[in-house]
C-alpha positions, 0 to 999 in steps of 0.5 A, spaced: 362 827 860 367 828 854 374 828 856 377 832 850 385 832 850 388 839 850 392 840 844 398 844 844 402 847 839 409 851 838 411 857 834 418 857 831 420 863 827 426 862 822 429 869 821 436 872 822 433 879 822 428 878 827 433 874 831 438 880 831 432 884 833 432 888 827 425 886 825 419 885 829 416 878 829 409 880 826 408 873 823 409 869 829 404 874 833 399 873 827 400 865 827 398 866 835 392 870 834 389 866 828 390 860 833 387 863 838 380 861 834 383 853 834 383 847 839 390 848 840 393 852 846 400 855 845 406 851 849 412 855 846 414 860 841 421 861 839 425 866 834 431 863 831 436 865 826 436 861 819 442 856 822 440 849 820 443 846 826 440 851 831 433 850 828 434 842 828 436 842 835 430 846 837 425 842 832 428 835 835 426 838 842 419 840 840 418 833 837 421 829 843 416 833 848 410 829 848 405 835 850 407 838 843 402 836 838 403 841 832 409 845 830 408 851 826 414 854 823 414 861 819 420 864 815 425 861 811 421 857 806 424 861 800 429 860 795 435 864 798 441 860 801 439 861 808 432 859 807 433 852 810 427 850 814 424 846 809 431 842 809 431 841 816 423 839 816 425 834 811 431 831 814 427 830 821 420 828 819 418 820 818 412 821 814 411 827 809 404 830 808 405 834 802 397 836 801 397 842 806 403 846 803 401 844 796 394 847 797 397 853 800 401 855 794 396 854 789 391 858 794 396 864 794 398 864 787 392 869 784 394 874 790 402 873 789 405 869 783 411 868 787 407 863 792 409 857 788 416 859 789 415 856 797 419 850 799 414 849 805 414 842 808 409 839 812 410 832 816 409 828 822 414 825 827 413 822 834 405 824 833 407 831 832 405 835 825 409 840 823 407 845 818 412 850 815 408 857 813 411 863 809 414 869 813 409 873 810 404 875 814 399 876 808 400 869 806 399 866 813 393 870 814 390 867 807 392 860 809 392 858 816 385 860 818 382 856 812 387 850 814 385 850 822 380 845 821 384 840 817 390 841 821 386 839 827 383 833 824 390 831 822 393 832 829 387 828 832 388 822 827 396 822 829 395 822 836 389 817 836 383 821 839 379 822 832 372 821 833 367 823 828 366 826 821 371 829 816 372 837 817 368 840 811 
């Protein structure tokens, strides 16, 4: 009998407008919908303003929660002064995993030339993978579904439960 560990993820929406209630969090909802087809179960979901210290405090809390294996952020990856989630992520991670955001930027380029302006980061801290996703639902739709098997594989390696072949 196989005893597979349940993998948990959290969503952090970084958006002043969503936090203030001026805009609906379509990106966070889409992430949750796409992740329903993965090995992961939702642990928690928060909407926060684009404030470095608030985001940092929340991410540290998630990184220190041993149940959470994956943190998916949405929003705040661009060039605007208040787009700080990549800065927070870079400060907190212990190991950089640049390939995933690089692939997202390249894959989206033919659909949206501005995708290469994304500063999204990906990395590891305390056996938890974090990935900054764009705030655009269309970009999330284009990227996350295609990356789920890679993300699952990465998390299984990070937590030490991987057995078998690489995803194709």
